[in-house]
DRENPABA-483602 format. One record per atom (N, C-alpha, C): residue number from 1; residue in three letters; atom name; y, z negated, x negated. Coordinates in steps of 0.02 Angstrom, whole numbers, padded with zeros to 5 digits. Layout:
! DRENPABA-483602
<NUM,ALA,CA,<Y,Z,X>>
...
END
This chain:
! DRENPABA-483602
<1,MET,N,<-00017,-00484,-01517>>
<1,MET,CA,<-00008,-00464,-01586>>
<1,MET,C,<-00006,-00388,-01588>>
<2,THR,N,<00041,-00360,-01623>>
<2,THR,CA,<00047,-00289,-01630>>
<2,THR,C,<00045,-00270,-01704>>
<3,SER,N,<00023,-00210,-01718>>
<3,SER,CA,<00022,-00187,-01787>>
<3,SER,C,<00083,-00145,-01801>>
<4,GLY,N,<00096,-00131,-01863>>
<4,GLY,CA,<00153,-00091,-01883>>
<4,GLY,C,<00141,-00018,-01867>>
<5,ASN,N,<00190,00023,-01884>>
<5,ASN,CA,<00186,00093,-01866>>
<5,ASN,C,<00145,00134,-01916>>
<6,MET,N,<00114,00103,-01966>>
<6,MET,CA,<00074,00139,-02014>>
<6,MET,C,<00016,00174,-01980>>
<7,MET,N,<-00003,00151,-01922>>
<7,MET,CA,<-00060,00180,-01886>>
<7,MET,C,<-00041,00243,-01847>>
<8,ASN,N,<00022,00254,-01834>>
<8,ASN,CA,<00042,00305,-01786>>
<8,ASN,C,<00074,00366,-01820>>
<9,LYS,N,<00056,00425,-01793>>
<9,LYS,CA,<00087,00487,-01819>>
<9,LYS,C,<00077,00542,-01767>>
<10,ILE,N,<00133,00575,-01750>>
<10,ILE,CA,<00131,00633,-01706>>
<10,ILE,C,<00170,00689,-01739>>
<11,VAL,N,<00144,00750,-01732>>
<11,VAL,CA,<00177,00809,-01761>>
<11,VAL,C,<00193,00857,-01704>>
<12,PHE,N,<00256,00875,-01697>>
<12,PHE,CA,<00279,00921,-01646>>
<12,PHE,C,<00288,00990,-01677>>
<13,TYR,N,<00272,01043,-01639>>
<13,TYR,CA,<00278,01112,-01662>>
<13,TYR,C,<00320,01151,-01611>>
<14,GLU,N,<00362,01195,-01637>>
<14,GLU,CA,<00404,01235,-01593>>
<14,GLU,C,<00365,01284,-01551>>
<15,GLU,N,<00310,01310,-01577>>
<15,GLU,CA,<00271,01361,-01541>>
<15,GLU,C,<00203,01335,-01519>>
<16,ARG,N,<00171,01371,-01475>>
<16,ARG,CA,<00104,01354,-01452>>
<16,ARG,C,<00055,01359,-01511>>
<17,ASN,N,<-00002,01327,-01504>>
<17,ASN,CA,<-00056,01328,-01554>>
<17,ASN,C,<-00034,01306,-01623>>
<18,PHE,N,<00010,01256,-01626>>
<18,PHE,CA,<00031,01223,-01688>>
<18,PHE,C,<00064,01271,-01737>>
<19,GLN,N,<00104,01316,-01710>>
<19,GLN,CA,<00139,01366,-01750>>
<19,GLN,C,<00214,01351,-01751>>
<20,GLY,N,<00247,01382,-01799>>
<20,GLY,CA,<00320,01376,-01803>>
<20,GLY,C,<00341,01313,-01839>>
<21,ARG,N,<00404,01300,-01836>>
<21,ARG,CA,<00432,01241,-01869>>
<21,ARG,C,<00402,01178,-01840>>
<22,SER,N,<00393,01127,-01882>>
<22,SER,CA,<00363,01065,-01858>>
<22,SER,C,<00406,01005,-01876>>
<23,TYR,N,<00393,00951,-01842>>
<23,TYR,CA,<00427,00888,-01855>>
<23,TYR,C,<00377,00831,-01849>>
<24,GLU,N,<00369,00791,-01902>>
<24,GLU,CA,<00324,00733,-01902>>
<24,GLU,C,<00362,00671,-01882>>
<25,CYS,N,<00330,00630,-01842>>
<25,CYS,CA,<00362,00569,-01820>>
<25,CYS,C,<00311,00512,-01825>>
<26,MET,N,<00333,00456,-01855>>
<26,MET,CA,<00289,00399,-01863>>
<26,MET,C,<00318,00335,-01832>>
<27,SER,N,<00373,00344,-01795>>
<27,SER,CA,<00405,00287,-01762>>
<27,SER,C,<00446,00314,-01704>>
<28,ASP,N,<00487,00272,-01674>>
<28,ASP,CA,<00530,00293,-01619>>
<28,ASP,C,<00581,00344,-01645>>
<29,CYS,N,<00595,00394,-01604>>
<29,CYS,CA,<00647,00444,-01620>>
<29,CYS,C,<00688,00455,-01556>>
<30,PRO,N,<00748,00426,-01552>>
<30,PRO,CA,<00788,00432,-01491>>
<30,PRO,C,<00819,00500,-01479>>
<31,ASP,N,<00823,00543,-01530>>
<31,ASP,CA,<00853,00609,-01521>>
<31,ASP,C,<00821,00659,-01570>>
<32,MET,N,<00776,00701,-01544>>
<32,MET,CA,<00742,00750,-01586>>
<32,MET,C,<00777,00817,-01587>>
<33,SER,N,<00831,00825,-01550>>
<33,SER,CA,<00863,00891,-01542>>
<33,SER,C,<00889,00919,-01608>>
<34,SER,N,<00905,00876,-01656>>
<34,SER,CA,<00930,00902,-01720>>
<34,SER,C,<00873,00927,-01765>>
<35,TYR,N,<00811,00910,-01748>>
<35,TYR,CA,<00753,00930,-01788>>
<35,TYR,C,<00720,00994,-01762>>
<36,MET,N,<00723,01004,-01695>>
<36,MET,CA,<00688,01060,-01665>>
<36,MET,C,<00728,01088,-01606>>
<37,ASN,N,<00723,01154,-01596>>
<37,ASN,CA,<00756,01186,-01539>>
<37,ASN,C,<00716,01177,-01475>>
<38,HIS,N,<00651,01182,-01480>>
<38,HIS,CA,<00606,01173,-01424>>
<38,HIS,C,<00538,01152,-01450>>
<39,CYS,N,<00493,01135,-01405>>
<39,CYS,CA,<00428,01110,-01426>>
<39,CYS,C,<00375,01134,-01376>>
<40,HIS,N,<00322,01167,-01402>>
<40,HIS,CA,<00269,01191,-01358>>
<40,HIS,C,<00200,01162,-01373>>
<41,SER,N,<00192,01131,-01430>>
<41,SER,CA,<00127,01101,-01446>>
<41,SER,C,<00137,01039,-01490>>
<42,CYS,N,<00087,00997,-01491>>
<42,CYS,CA,<00091,00938,-01535>>
<42,CYS,C,<00021,00914,-01551>>
<43,ARG,N,<00018,00875,-01604>>
<43,ARG,CA,<-00045,00846,-01627>>
<43,ARG,C,<-00032,00771,-01639>>
<44,VAL,N,<-00067,00729,-01602>>
<44,VAL,CA,<-00063,00657,-01614>>
<44,VAL,C,<-00119,00640,-01662>>
<45,GLU,N,<-00100,00625,-01724>>
<45,GLU,CA,<-00151,00611,-01775>>
<45,GLU,C,<-00175,00539,-01773>>
<46,ARG,N,<-00130,00494,-01758>>
<46,ARG,CA,<-00148,00423,-01753>>
<46,ARG,C,<-00104,00390,-01701>>
<47,GLY,N,<-00135,00347,-01659>>
<47,GLY,CA,<-00097,00307,-01613>>
<47,GLY,C,<-00082,00340,-01546>>
<48,CYS,N,<-00033,00311,-01512>>
<48,CYS,CA,<-00012,00334,-01447>>
<48,CYS,C,<00064,00337,-01446>>
<49,PHE,N,<00090,00385,-01408>>
<49,PHE,CA,<00162,00395,-01402>>
<49,PHE,C,<00180,00411,-01330>>
<50,MET,N,<00242,00396,-01311>>
<50,MET,CA,<00272,00422,-01250>>
<50,MET,C,<00321,00475,-01273>>
<51,VAL,N,<00322,00532,-01240>>
<51,VAL,CA,<00373,00583,-01254>>
<51,VAL,C,<00416,00590,-01192>>
<52,TYR,N,<00480,00606,-01203>>
<52,TYR,CA,<00530,00608,-01150>>
<52,TYR,C,<00568,00674,-01152>>
<53,ASP,N,<00589,00698,-01094>>
<53,ASP,CA,<00626,00761,-01092>>
<53,ASP,C,<00701,00752,-01097>>
<54,ARG,N,<00724,00691,-01110>>
<54,ARG,CA,<00794,00678,-01122>>
<54,ARG,C,<00801,00631,-01182>>
<55,THR,N,<00858,00631,-01214>>
<55,THR,CA,<00870,00587,-01271>>
<55,THR,C,<00869,00514,-01249>>
<56,ASN,N,<00863,00471,-01299>>
<56,ASN,CA,<00865,00398,-01288>>
<56,ASN,C,<00812,00373,-01239>>
<57,PHE,N,<00753,00405,-01241>>
<57,PHE,CA,<00694,00382,-01203>>
<57,PHE,C,<00708,00382,-01128>>
<58,MET,N,<00741,00434,-01105>>
<58,MET,CA,<00758,00440,-01034>>
<58,MET,C,<00724,00503,-01005>>
<59,GLY,N,<00725,00508,-00940>>
<59,GLY,CA,<00698,00566,-00905>>
<59,GLY,C,<00623,00560,-00894>>
<60,ASN,N,<00591,00617,-00882>>
<60,ASN,CA,<00519,00619,-00871>>
<60,ASN,C,<00482,00597,-00934>>
<61,GLN,N,<00429,00559,-00923>>
<61,GLN,CA,<00390,00531,-00978>>
<61,GLN,C,<00318,00556,-00974>>
<62,PHE,N,<00289,00566,-01033>>
<62,PHE,CA,<00219,00585,-01037>>
<62,PHE,C,<00184,00545,-01092>>
<63,PHE,N,<00125,00520,-01076>>
<63,PHE,CA,<00086,00480,-01123>>
<63,PHE,C,<00043,00527,-01165>>
<64,MET,N,<00046,00517,-01230>>
<64,MET,CA,<00007,00559,-01276>>
<64,MET,C,<-00037,00514,-01319>>
<65,ARG,N,<-00102,00524,-01315>>
<65,ARG,CA,<-00149,00488,-01357>>
<65,ARG,C,<-00175,00534,-01411>>
<66,ARG,N,<-00214,00507,-01456>>
<66,ARG,CA,<-00241,00546,-01512>>
<66,ARG,C,<-00276,00609,-01486>>
<67,GLY,N,<-00256,00666,-01515>>
<67,GLY,CA,<-00285,00729,-01495>>
<67,GLY,C,<-00238,00787,-01509>>
<68,GLU,N,<-00262,00846,-01492>>
<68,GLU,CA,<-00223,00907,-01502>>
<68,GLU,C,<-00202,00936,-01435>>
<69,TYR,N,<-00140,00955,-01430>>
<69,TYR,CA,<-00111,00983,-01370>>
<69,TYR,C,<-00081,01050,-01388>>
<70,ALA,N,<-00123,01103,-01386>>
<70,ALA,CA,<-00104,01169,-01410>>
<70,ALA,C,<-00050,01202,-01367>>
<71,ASP,N,<-00048,01184,-01303>>
<71,ASP,CA,<00003,01210,-01258>>
<71,ASP,C,<00016,01157,-01205>>
<72,TYR,N,<00036,01098,-01227>>
<72,TYR,CA,<00040,01043,-01180>>
<72,TYR,C,<00098,01050,-01131>>
<73,MET,N,<00148,01090,-01147>>
<73,MET,CA,<00204,01097,-01101>>
<73,MET,C,<00181,01127,-01034>>
<74,SER,N,<00145,01182,-01036>>
<74,SER,CA,<00123,01212,-00973>>
<74,SER,C,<00069,01170,-00940>>
<75,MET,N,<00029,01135,-00980>>
<75,MET,CA,<-00024,01092,-00954>>
<75,MET,C,<00006,01036,-00912>>
<76,MET,N,<00062,01009,-00934>>
<76,MET,CA,<00093,00952,-00899>>
<76,MET,C,<00148,00974,-00852>>
<77,GLY,N,<00162,01038,-00849>>
<77,GLY,CA,<00216,01062,-00806>>
<77,GLY,C,<00284,01040,-00831>>
<78,MET,N,<00291,01035,-00895>>
<78,MET,CA,<00353,01011,-00925>>
<78,MET,C,<00390,01069,-00957>>
<79,SER,N,<00456,01064,-00958>>
<79,SER,CA,<00496,01115,-00992>>
<79,SER,C,<00487,01107,-01067>>
<80,ASP,N,<00521,01148,-01105>>
<80,ASP,CA,<00513,01145,-01178>>
<80,ASP,C,<00563,01098,-01211>>
<81,CYS,N,<00586,01050,-01175>>
<81,CYS,CA,<00640,01008,-01203>>
<81,CYS,C,<00618,00936,-01215>>
<82,ILE,N,<00571,00926,-01259>>
<82,ILE,CA,<00556,00858,-01282>>
<82,ILE,C,<00616,00836,-01324>>
<83,ARG,N,<00648,00783,-01304>>
<83,ARG,CA,<00709,00762,-01338>>
<83,ARG,C,<00703,00694,-01372>>
<84,SER,N,<00651,00656,-01355>>
<84,SER,CA,<00641,00591,-01389>>
<84,SER,C,<00568,00571,-01382>>
<85,CYS,N,<00546,00526,-01426>>
<85,CYS,CA,<00478,00499,-01421>>
<85,CYS,C,<00479,00426,-01443>>
<86,ARG,N,<00433,00389,-01415>>
<86,ARG,CA,<00427,00318,-01429>>
<86,ARG,C,<00355,00303,-01449>>
<87,MET,N,<00348,00269,-01506>>
<87,MET,CA,<00282,00247,-01529>>
<87,MET,C,<00261,00187,-01487>>
<88,ILE,N,<00199,00186,-01466>>
<88,ILE,CA,<00172,00129,-01430>>
<88,ILE,C,<00131,00088,-01479>>
<89,PRO,N,<00153,00028,-01495>>
<89,PRO,CA,<00116,-00012,-01543>>
<89,PRO,C,<00048,-00034,-01516>>
<90,MET,N,<00000,-00041,-01561>>
<90,MET,CA,<-00065,-00065,-01542>>
<90,MET,C,<-00059,-00138,-01521>>
<91,HIS,N,<-00094,-00156,-01468>>
<91,HIS,CA,<-00093,-00224,-01443>>
<91,HIS,C,<-00163,-00251,-01442>>
<92,ARG,N,<-00172,-00308,-01473>>
<92,ARG,CA,<-00236,-00343,-01469>>
<92,ARG,C,<-00223,-00410,-01435>>
<93,GLY,N,<-00260,-00422,-01384>>
<93,GLY,CA,<-00249,-00483,-01347>>
<93,GLY,C,<-00252,-00470,-01272>>
<94,SER,N,<-00226,-00517,-01234>>
<94,SER,CA,<-00230,-00511,-01162>>
<94,SER,C,<-00171,-00470,-01135>>
<95,TYR,N,<-00178,-00452,-01072>>
<95,TYR,CA,<-00128,-00413,-01036>>
<95,TYR,C,<-00107,-00454,-00975>>
<96,ARG,N,<-00042,-00459,-00965>>
<96,ARG,CA,<-00018,-00499,-00908>>
<96,ARG,C,<00049,-00473,-00886>>
<97,MET,N,<00055,-00461,-00820>>
<97,MET,CA,<00117,-00437,-00791>>
<97,MET,C,<00124,-00466,-00721>>
<98,ARG,N,<00185,-00483,-00703>>
<98,ARG,CA,<00200,-00505,-00635>>
<98,ARG,C,<00243,-00452,-00601>>
<99,ILE,N,<00222,-00432,-00541>>
<99,ILE,CA,<00261,-00384,-00503>>
<99,ILE,C,<00292,-00420,-00443>>
<100,TYR,N,<00353,-00398,-00425>>
<100,TYR,CA,<00391,-00430,-00371>>
<100,TYR,C,<00413,-00379,-00320>>
<101,GLU,N,<00411,-00400,-00259>>
<101,GLU,CA,<00427,-00356,-00202>>
<101,GLU,C,<00500,-00332,-00205>>
<102,ARG,N,<00546,-00375,-00227>>
<102,ARG,CA,<00617,-00357,-00228>>
<102,ARG,C,<00645,-00364,-00298>>
<103,ASP,N,<00705,-00340,-00308>>
<103,ASP,CA,<00737,-00345,-00374>>
<103,ASP,C,<00752,-00417,-00392>>
<104,ASN,N,<00766,-00428,-00456>>
<104,ASN,CA,<00781,-00495,-00484>>
<104,ASN,C,<00725,-00545,-00471>>
<105,PHE,N,<00663,-00522,-00472>>
<105,PHE,CA,<00604,-00565,-00466>>
<105,PHE,C,<00603,-00605,-00401>>
<106,GLN,N,<00622,-00572,-00347>>
<106,GLN,CA,<00624,-00604,-00281>>
<106,GLN,C,<00569,-00575,-00237>>
<107,GLY,N,<00553,-00612,-00185>>
<107,GLY,CA,<00503,-00590,-00136>>
<107,GLY,C,<00432,-00604,-00160>>
<108,GLN,N,<00386,-00572,-00128>>
<108,GLN,CA,<00315,-00580,-00143>>
<108,GLN,C,<00301,-00564,-00216>>
<109,MET,N,<00259,-00604,-00249>>
<109,MET,CA,<00243,-00595,-00320>>
<109,MET,C,<00167,-00594,-00328>>
<110,HIS,N,<00144,-00551,-00373>>
<110,HIS,CA,<00073,-00548,-00391>>
<110,HIS,C,<00068,-00543,-00467>>
<111,GLU,N,<00020,-00579,-00495>>
<111,GLU,CA,<00009,-00575,-00567>>
<111,GLU,C,<-00052,-00531,-00580>>
<112,MET,N,<-00044,-00486,-00628>>
<112,MET,CA,<-00096,-00439,-00644>>
<112,MET,C,<-00119,-00448,-00716>>
<113,MET,N,<-00184,-00440,-00727>>
<113,MET,CA,<-00211,-00444,-00794>>
<113,MET,C,<-00258,-00386,-00808>>
<114,GLU,N,<-00265,-00341,-00759>>
<114,GLU,CA,<-00309,-00284,-00766>>
<114,GLU,C,<-00278,-00224,-00730>>
<115,ASP,N,<-00307,-00166,-00740>>
<115,ASP,CA,<-00282,-00105,-00708>>
<115,ASP,C,<-00284,-00113,-00632>>
<116,CYS,N,<-00239,-00078,-00599>>
<116,CYS,CA,<-00237,-00079,-00526>>
<116,CYS,C,<-00231,-00006,-00502>>
<117,GLU,N,<-00282,00018,-00467>>
<117,GLU,CA,<-00282,00088,-00445>>
<117,GLU,C,<-00238,00100,-00384>>
<118,HIS,N,<-00224,00047,-00346>>
<118,HIS,CA,<-00184,00057,-00285>>
<118,HIS,C,<-00155,-00010,-00263>>
<119,ILE,N,<-00090,-00020,-00272>>
<119,ILE,CA,<-00062,-00086,-00256>>
<119,ILE,C,<-00065,-00101,-00181>>
<120,MET,N,<-00062,-00050,-00139>>
<120,MET,CA,<-00065,-00061,-00067>>
<120,MET,C,<-00133,-00088,-00047>>
<121,ASP,N,<-00186,-00060,-00075>>
<121,ASP,CA,<-00254,-00083,-00059>>
<121,ASP,C,<-00266,-00153,-00086>>
<122,ARG,N,<-00243,-00166,-00148>>
<122,ARG,CA,<-00257,-00230,-00179>>
<122,ARG,C,<-00213,-00287,-00155>>
<123,TYR,N,<-00148,-00273,-00149>>
<123,TYR,CA,<-00100,-00327,-00134>>
<123,TYR,C,<-00064,-00320,-00068>>
<124,SER,N,<-00078,-00269,-00029>>
<124,SER,CA,<-00042,-00255,00033>>
<124,SER,C,<00033,-00249,00022>>
<125,MET,N,<00052,-00221,-00035>>
<125,MET,CA,<00123,-00209,-00050>>
<125,MET,C,<00133,-00134,-00048>>
<126,SER,N,<00186,-00112,-00014>>
<126,SER,CA,<00201,-00040,-00012>>
<126,SER,C,<00244,-00020,-00072>>
<127,ASN,N,<00274,-00068,-00105>>
<127,ASN,CA,<00317,-00054,-00161>>
<127,ASN,C,<00334,-00120,-00196>>
<128,PHE,N,<00359,-00115,-00256>>
<128,PHE,CA,<00388,-00173,-00289>>
<128,PHE,C,<00448,-00149,-00329>>
<129,MET,N,<00497,-00193,-00339>>
<129,MET,CA,<00562,-00173,-00366>>
<129,MET,C,<00579,-00205,-00433>>
<130,SER,N,<00538,-00252,-00457>>
<130,SER,CA,<00550,-00283,-00522>>
<130,SER,C,<00484,-00308,-00549>>
<131,CYS,N,<00482,-00319,-00615>>
<131,CYS,CA,<00421,-00346,-00645>>
<131,CYS,C,<00438,-00381,-00710>>
<132,ASN,N,<00393,-00424,-00732>>
<132,ASN,CA,<00398,-00458,-00796>>
<132,ASN,C,<00333,-00443,-00833>>
<133,VAL,N,<00338,-00403,-00886>>
<133,VAL,CA,<00279,-00388,-00927>>
<133,VAL,C,<00277,-00442,-00981>>
<134,MET,N,<00229,-00487,-00975>>
<134,MET,CA,<00224,-00543,-01020>>
<134,MET,C,<00181,-00528,-01081>>
<135,GLU,N,<00128,-00488,-01071>>
<135,GLU,CA,<00084,-00471,-01127>>
<135,GLU,C,<00058,-00400,-01118>>
<136,GLY,N,<00055,-00364,-01173>>
<136,GLY,CA,<00026,-00297,-01173>>
<136,GLY,C,<00076,-00243,-01154>>
<137,HIS,N,<00052,-00182,-01157>>
<137,HIS,CA,<00090,-00122,-01141>>
<137,HIS,C,<00056,-00088,-01082>>
<138,TRP,N,<00096,-00066,-01033>>
<138,TRP,CA,<00070,-00039,-00971>>
<138,TRP,C,<00100,00028,-00955>>
<139,LEU,N,<00063,00069,-00917>>
<139,LEU,CA,<00088,00130,-00887>>
<139,LEU,C,<00088,00119,-00812>>
<140,MET,N,<00145,00135,-00781>>
<140,MET,CA,<00152,00129,-00708>>
<140,MET,C,<00155,00200,-00681>>
<141,TYR,N,<00119,00213,-00627>>
<141,TYR,CA,<00114,00280,-00598>>
<141,TYR,C,<00142,00279,-00527>>
<142,GLU,N,<00172,00336,-00507>>
<142,GLU,CA,<00203,00340,-00441>>
<142,GLU,C,<00152,00351,-00385>>
<143,GLN,N,<00090,00370,-00403>>
<143,GLN,CA,<00039,00382,-00353>>
<143,GLN,C,<-00022,00339,-00368>>
<144,PRO,N,<-00063,00325,-00317>>
<144,PRO,CA,<-00125,00287,-00328>>
<144,PRO,C,<-00171,00324,-00377>>
<145,HIS,N,<-00216,00287,-00406>>
<145,HIS,CA,<-00268,00314,-00450>>
<145,HIS,C,<-00240,00346,-00513>>
<146,PHE,N,<-00184,00318,-00538>>
<146,PHE,CA,<-00154,00337,-00602>>
<146,PHE,C,<-00134,00411,-00603>>
<147,ARG,N,<-00099,00432,-00551>>
<147,ARG,CA,<-00076,00502,-00546>>
<147,ARG,C,<-00001,00505,-00536>>
<148,GLY,N,<00026,00564,-00548>>
<148,GLY,CA,<00097,00575,-00538>>
<148,GLY,C,<00138,00554,-00598>>
<149,ARG,N,<00203,00552,-00588>>
<149,ARG,CA,<00248,00532,-00642>>
<149,ARG,C,<00231,00461,-00664>>
<150,MET,N,<00245,00448,-00728>>
<150,MET,CA,<00229,00382,-00755>>
<150,MET,C,<00290,00353,-00790>>
<151,TRP,N,<00286,00288,-00801>>
<151,TRP,CA,<00338,00252,-00836>>
<151,TRP,C,<00305,00201,-00883>>
<152,TYR,N,<00327,00200,-00945>>
<152,TYR,CA,<00300,00154,-00995>>
<152,TYR,C,<00337,00087,-00991>>
<153,MET,N,<00299,00032,-00988>>
<153,MET,CA,<00327,-00035,-00985>>
<153,MET,C,<00300,-00075,-01042>>
<154,ARG,N,<00345,-00096,-01086>>
<154,ARG,CA,<00325,-00141,-01141>>
<154,ARG,C,<00346,-00211,-01123>>
<155,PRO,N,<00325,-00262,-01161>>
<155,PRO,CA,<00342,-00330,-01143>>
<155,PRO,C,<00417,-00339,-01134>>
<156,GLY,N,<00434,-00371,-01079>>
<156,GLY,CA,<00504,-00384,-01063>>
<156,GLY,C,<00514,-00393,-00988>>
<157,GLU,N,<00575,-00409,-00969>>
<157,GLU,CA,<00594,-00418,-00899>>
<157,GLU,C,<00627,-00355,-00873>>
<158,TYR,N,<00604,-00332,-00816>>
<158,TYR,CA,<00631,-00273,-00783>>
<158,TYR,C,<00656,-00296,-00715>>
<159,ARG,N,<00720,-00315,-00712>>
<159,ARG,CA,<00749,-00347,-00653>>
<159,ARG,C,<00763,-00300,-00594>>
<160,ASN,N,<00778,-00237,-00609>>
<160,ASN,CA,<00797,-00191,-00556>>
<160,ASN,C,<00780,-00120,-00577>>
<161,PHE,N,<00728,-00091,-00548>>
<161,PHE,CA,<00707,-00024,-00566>>
<161,PHE,C,<00761,00028,-00552>>
<162,MET,N,<00800,00018,-00500>>
<162,MET,CA,<00853,00066,-00482>>
<162,MET,C,<00904,00072,-00538>>
<163,ASN,N,<00921,00016,-00570>>
<163,ASN,CA,<00970,00016,-00624>>
<163,ASN,C,<00942,00046,-00688>>
<164,MET,N,<00878,00058,-00691>>
<164,MET,CA,<00846,00086,-00751>>
<164,MET,C,<00835,00161,-00745>>
<165,GLY,N,<00866,00192,-00697>>
<165,GLY,CA,<00858,00264,-00688>>
<165,GLY,C,<00795,00283,-00650>>
<166,MET,N,<00766,00237,-00614>>
<166,MET,CA,<00705,00251,-00576>>
<166,MET,C,<00719,00254,-00501>>
<167,SER,N,<00779,00274,-00482>>
<167,SER,CA,<00796,00275,-00410>>
<167,SER,C,<00749,00323,-00374>>
<168,GLY,N,<00725,00301,-00319>>
<168,GLY,CA,<00680,00341,-00278>>
<168,GLY,C,<00608,00342,-00302>>
<169,MET,N,<00593,00311,-00359>>
<169,MET,CA,<00525,00311,-00385>>
<169,MET,C,<00490,00247,-00362>>
<170,ARG,N,<00431,00256,-00334>>
<170,ARG,CA,<00389,00200,-00313>>
<170,ARG,C,<00328,00198,-00357>>
<171,PHE,N,<00308,00140,-00378>>
<171,PHE,CA,<00248,00133,-00419>>
<171,PHE,C,<00190,00112,-00374>>
<172,MET,N,<00134,00148,-00379>>
<172,MET,CA,<00077,00135,-00337>>
<172,MET,C,<00014,00115,-00376>>
<173,SER,N,<00015,00125,-00442>>
<173,SER,CA,<-00042,00104,-00483>>
<173,SER,C,<-00018,00088,-00553>>
<174,MET,N,<-00055,00045,-00589>>
<174,MET,CA,<-00038,00024,-00656>>
<174,MET,C,<-00100,00024,-00700>>
<175,LYS,N,<-00090,00042,-00763>>
<175,LYS,CA,<-00146,00045,-00810>>
<175,LYS,C,<-00124,00014,-00876>>
<176,ARG,N,<-00168,-00026,-00905>>
<176,ARG,CA,<-00155,-00055,-00971>>
<176,ARG,C,<-00164,-00001,-01024>>
<177,ILE,N,<-00122,-00002,-01075>>
<177,ILE,CA,<-00133,00043,-01132>>
<177,ILE,C,<-00176,00004,-01181>>
<178,MET,N,<-00239,00024,-01183>>
<178,MET,CA,<-00290,-00013,-01221>>
<178,MET,C,<-00296,00014,-01292>>
<179,ASP,N,<-00326,-00025,-01335>>
<179,ASP,CA,<-00337,-00005,-01405>>
<179,ASP,C,<-00382,00057,-01409>>
<180,SER,N,<-00416,00074,-01355>>
<180,SER,CA,<-00461,00132,-01358>>
<180,SER,C,<-00423,00197,-01368>>
<181,CYS,N,<-00357,00197,-01358>>
<181,CYS,CA,<-00320,00259,-01369>>
<181,CYS,C,<-00306,00268,-01443>>
<182,TYR,N,<-00322,00221,-01484>>
<182,TYR,CA,<-00310,00226,-01555>>
<182,TYR,C,<-00374,00248,-01587>>
END
């Protein structure tokens, strides 16, 4: 069960310390370039969001939970080009995902219902190439212990990571996006 977007709100600012022109967002925005030239700070007033450095929810992704980010660009090592953002709906209920060793749900399969700090340690898998997110919203990280670049996975089938613009990216840990971020 997910709630509507009434719970979520993020405000982007062109300058550090919440200065300059701003843009409020309460839902998905596939192209922010017409609203702002650049972005150096933001305030997440309610909910959680993913922000992207390319339009249409592409490129590097960063998870933003409720809080103030007075200079989040330098903090995350990101350029000033936030070009899209996606609201992450609140999820109440269980979390369930199946990961597969090869694309198109082939090879070794493991079902997950909780966070995994290191897939190699837990499942003896060095990588996986497809997954089916059956319940909940997840963050996948390229390094163990929830570090490195991340990718947001909402419920759905992900048959081939290479075709999704993730070429060369390996996922080594996964974390559920829990209601605690709201």
